[in-house]
C-alpha positions in Angstrom: -6.2 22.3 -108.9 -4.6 23.7 -105.9 -6.5 23.8 -102.7 -6.6 27.4 -101.6 -8.1 26.7 -98.1 -5.8 27.7 -95.1 -3.7 25.0 -93.6 -5.0 23.1 -90.7 -3.0 23.2 -87.4 -2.9 20.4 -84.9 -4.9 21.1 -81.7 -3.1 20.8 -78.4 -3.7 17.8 -76.4 -6.1 18.1 -73.5 -9.3 20.1 -73.2 -10.3 22.6 -75.8 -9.1 26.0 -74.7 -12.2 27.5 -76.4 -14.4 25.5 -74.0 -15.5 27.2 -70.8 -14.0 26.1 -67.5 -17.2 24.6 -66.4 -17.4 22.3 -69.4 -13.8 21.3 -69.1 -14.1 20.1 -65.5 -15.6 16.6 -65.3 -16.7 15.4 -61.9 -16.7 11.7 -61.1 -19.5 10.7 -58.9 -18.5 8.9 -55.7 -19.3 5.2 -55.6 -22.5 4.5 -53.8 -22.3 2.5 -50.6 -22.4 2.7 -46.8 -19.8 4.9 -45.2 -17.7 3.3 -42.4 -18.6 4.8 -39.0 -15.6 5.8 -36.9 -14.8 3.3 -34.2 -15.8 4.3 -30.7 -14.0 3.5 -27.5 -16.5 0.8 -26.7 -15.9 -0.9 -30.0 -12.2 -0.7 -29.7 -12.3 -2.2 -26.1 -14.6 -4.9 -27.2 -12.3 -5.9 -30.1 -9.3 -5.9 -27.9 -11.1 -8.0 -25.3 -12.1 -10.5 -28.0 -8.6 -10.7 -29.4 -6.6 -10.9 -26.1 -9.2 -12.4 -23.7 -6.6 -14.9 -22.5 -4.3 -12.2 -21.2 -7.2 -10.3 -19.6 -8.1 -13.4 -17.5 -4.9 -12.8 -15.5 -6.5 -9.7 -14.1 -9.4 -11.6 -12.5 -7.6 -12.7 -9.3 -5.9 -9.3 -8.6 -9.2 -7.5 -9.2 -11.0 -9.8 -6.9 -8.3 -9.4 -4.3 -8.6 -5.6 -4.4 -12.4 -5.7 -4.4 -12.7 -8.1 -1.4 -9.8 -6.9 0.8 -9.5 -3.2 -0.2 -12.7 -1.7 -1.5 -15.5 -3.6 0.3 -13.9 -3.0 3.7 -14.1 0.7 3.0 -17.8 0.5 3.8 -16.8 -0.2 7.4 -15.6 3.4 7.7 -19.2 4.4 8.4 -18.8 3.3 12.0 -16.6 6.3 12.5 -19.9 8.2 12.5 -22.0 5.6 14.2 -21.8 3.8 17.6 -20.7 0.3 17.1 -21.4 -2.4 19.7 -20.1 -6.0 19.4 -22.9 -8.3 18.4 -24.9 -5.5 16.8 -25.0 -4.3 13.2 -21.7 -4.2 11.4 -22.6 -0.6 10.3 -23.3 0.6 13.8 -26.5 0.9 15.8 -27.0 4.7 16.0 -25.7 7.8 14.4 -23.4 9.9 16.5 -21.9 12.3 13.9 -18.4 13.7 14.8 -18.5 12.5 18.4 -15.4 10.2 18.0 -13.5 12.8 16.0 -14.0 15.3 18.8 -13.0 12.7 21.3 -9.5 12.0 19.9 -9.0 15.7 19.0 -9.4 16.6 22.7 -7.3 13.6 23.8 -3.7 14.7 24.9 -2.4 11.1 24.5 -3.5 11.1 20.8 -1.5 14.3 20.0 1.6 12.8 21.7 1.2 9.7 19.5 0.5 12.0 16.4 3.7 14.0 16.9 5.7 10.8 17.5 4.5 9.6 14.1 5.4 12.9 12.4 8.9 13.0 13.8 9.6 9.3 13.1 8.2 9.6 9.6 10.3 12.7 8.9 13.5 11.1 10.1 12.7 8.0 8.0 12.0 10.1 4.9 15.0 12.4 5.2 17.5 9.7 5.9 16.2 6.6 4.1 15.1 8.2 0.9 18.4 9.6 -0.4 20.5 6.6 0.7 19.4 4.3 -2.2 20.2 7.1 -4.6 23.7 7.6 -3.2 24.3 3.8 -3.2 23.0 3.5 -6.8 25.4 6.3 -8.0 28.3 4.7 -6.2 27.5 1.3 -7.8 27.2 3.0 -11.2 30.8 4.3 -10.9 32.3 0.8 -10.1 34.3 -0.7 -12.9 34.6 -4.2 -11.4 31.5 -6.2 -12.1 32.3 -8.9 -9.7 32.8 -6.4 -6.8 29.6 -4.6 -7.9 27.6 -7.9 -7.7 29.0 -8.7 -4.3 28.0 -5.3 -2.9 24.5 -5.6 -4.4 24.0 -9.1 -2.9 25.1 -8.0 0.5 22.9 -4.9 0.4 19.8 -6.8 -0.9 19.9 -9.6 1.7 18.3 -7.6 4.6 15.2 -6.9 2.5 14.4 -10.6 2.3 14.6 -11.1 6.1 11.4 -11.2 8.1 10.6 -8.1 10.2 10.5 -10.5 13.2 14.1 -11.5 12.5 15.2 -7.9 12.0 13.5 -6.9 15.3 15.2 -9.8 17.1 18.6 -8.9 15.7 18.1 -5.3 16.9 17.0 -6.3 20.3 20.0 -8.7 20.7 22.5 -6.0 19.5 21.1 -3.3 21.8 20.6 -5.5 24.9 22.8 -4.9 28.0 25.0 -7.9 27.0 24.7 -7.3 23.3 27.4 -6.6 20.8 27.1 -2.8 21.0 27.4 -2.7 24.8 30.3 -5.1 24.6 32.1 -2.6 22.4 31.1 0.2 24.8 32.6 -1.7 27.7 35.7 -2.4 25.8 36.4 1.3 25.7 35.9 1.5 29.5 32.3 2.9 29.5 29.2 1.6 31.3 26.6 -0.4 29.3 23.6 1.6 28.0 20.1 0.2 28.3 19.1 1.3 24.8 15.6 -0.2 24.7 14.7 1.2 28.2 15.5 4.8 27.4 13.0 6.7 25.1 15.6 9.0 23.5 17.4 6.1 21.8 14.4 4.5 20.0 14.2 6.9 17.0 17.9 6.4 16.2 17.6 2.6 16.5 14.5 2.4 14.4 15.8 4.7 11.6 19.1 2.9 11.5 17.5 -0.6 11.2 15.1 0.7 8.6 17.9 2.1 6.5 19.9 -1.1 6.8 16.9 -3.1 5.7 15.7 -1.0 2.8 18.6 0.8 1.3 19.8 -2.1 -0.9 16.4 -2.9 -2.3 15.7 0.7 -3.1 18.7 0.9 -5.4 17.1 -1.5 -7.9 14.8 1.1 -9.5 17.6 3.7 -9.6 20.0 1.3 -11.3 17.4 0.4 -13.8 16.8 4.1 -14.5 20.5 4.7 -14.9 20.7 2.2 -17.8 18.3 4.4 -19.8 20.7 7.3 -20.0 22.4 7.7 -23.3 26.2 7.0 -23.2 26.7 9.7 -25.9 25.9 12.3 -23.3 28.8 11.2 -21.2 31.1 11.2 -24.2 30.1 14.7 -25.2 30.6 15.9 -21.6 34.1 14.3 -21.4 35.0 16.0 -24.7 33.9 19.3 -23.2 36.2 18.7 -20.2 33.6 17.8 -17.6 34.8 15.7 -14.7 32.9 12.8 -13.0 31.2 15.1 -10.5 30.0 17.4 -13.2 28.8 14.5 -15.3 26.9 13.2 -12.3 25.3 16.5 -11.5 24.4 17.6 -15.1 23.6 14.2 -16.7 23.1 11.4 -14.2 20.8 13.1 -11.7 18.6 14.8 -14.4 18.4 11.4 -16.1 16.9 9.6 -13.0 14.9 12.7 -11.8 11.5 11.3 -13.0 12.1 8.1 -11.0 13.2 10.1 -7.9 10.1 12.3 -8.1 7.7 9.4 -8.4 9.2 7.5 -5.5 9.3 10.7 -3.4 5.6 11.2 -3.9 4.9 7.6 -2.9 7.0 7.9 0.2 5.3 11.2 1.2 2.0 9.4 0.7 3.0 6.8 3.3 4.6 9.4 5.5 2.1 8.8 8.4 2.0 5.0 7.9 5.2 4.3 9.9 6.0 0.6 9.9 3.6 -1.0 12.3 5.2 -4.4 12.7 8.7 -3.3 13.5 7.6 -0.6 15.9 5.3 -3.0 17.7 8.0 -5.6 18.1 10.6 -3.1 19.3 8.5 -1.0 21.7 7.7 -1.5 25.3 5.9 0.6 27.9 9.1 2.2 29.1 9.7 3.9 25.7 6.1 4.8 24.8 6.9 8.5 25.0 8.8 8.2 21.7 8.0 4.8 20.4 4.2 4.9 20.4 2.9 5.8 16.9 -0.6 6.0 15.5 -0.6 2.5 14.1 0.3 0.9 17.4 -2.0 3.2 19.3 -4.9 2.1 17.0 -4.0 -1.5 17.7 -4.2 -1.1 21.5 -7.3 1.0 21.4 -9.2 -0.6 18.5 -8.3 -4.3 18.9 -7.3 -4.8 22.5 -9.7 -2.4 24.0 -12.5 -3.0 21.4 -13.2 0.7 20.8 -13.8 0.1 17.1 -15.6 3.3 16.3 -13.0 5.5 18.0 -10.2 3.6 16.2 -11.9 3.9 12.8 -12.3 7.7 13.3 -8.5 8.0 14.0 -7.7 5.8 11.0 -9.9 7.9 8.7 -8.2 11.0 10.0 -4.8 9.5 9.2 -5.9 8.4 5.7 -7.2 12.0 5.0 -3.7 13.4 5.9 -2.0 10.9 3.7 -4.3 11.8 0.8 -3.6 15.5 1.3 0.1 14.9 1.3 0.0 12.9 -1.9 -2.1 15.5 -3.7 0.1 18.3 -2.5 3.3 16.6 -3.4 2.0 15.7 -6.8 0.9 19.3 -7.5 4.1 20.8 -6.3 6.2 18.4 -8.4 4.1 19.0 -11.5 4.5 22.8 -11.1 8.2 22.9 -10.2 9.7 19.8 -11.9 7.2 18.9 -14.6 7.0 15.3 -13.4 4.1 13.8 -11.5 2.1 10.7 -11.0 -0.9 12.0 -12.8 
């Protein structure tokens, strides 16, 4: 007999299309167990400290140094508002408020010292800050490595000399029988008492500061120059740019972050004109231009034992420095896009 039933067709692989979507979907339950909690900053720091504790031990001495010689002495600033007497409490005996601040604000000698500091700091910043940049750009253009090393060595040497030695050299060169006056006499002029006339002090100080710091300041800029991609110079040469155009459009923008950071730091130390060199070079005859805040504080606070008065002036100077750093950092972040924080 022949089977008269309809032929059977093969069903397609996969879920039966006649089944509903809800029956076709099969959900696999997640395995049971404890979920891992995200690591917090405290756990990450603890793990890093456990893993690299040997490296972190190197921070102990620097942190102790900063704590003992930088942060703990800040507690002594309270005597700017209290009357300090030798032999009494280290934090002063009685509260006097802003008495010492009013005392130096109404003191004409302080304002003369203040403006001397501002003028000397301005000259130092305007002259000594761009010189390392110029020297680094000139050294970067040299093709002879031997000559480049000789120039670097000669320019670095003054930085390793003691301030006492530098001040001694300056005094010997500018004395009445020194080298400079010998050259002046060779041209038929009379010798000049440089260190007895106040108008010469600023020029002498800034010149010696530039001679001592310009070579050492080029190190950071030369390091920044090595990070500039050489392909930028090749592309500029292909486009027909000369050396001046390459320097202006490639080199200077490449070291701009380094320039901005160092400029902010220099502005922060604007009021802290070098105490040691000024103290070694000055004498009572040139006080009208050579007396700065740091040397004035030394005479008033240490030699005259007016500790509260000197602390008030030092606190005022620190406040100005903080304002300058914050202002320079804000302006740099808004205009250039580079800042310390």
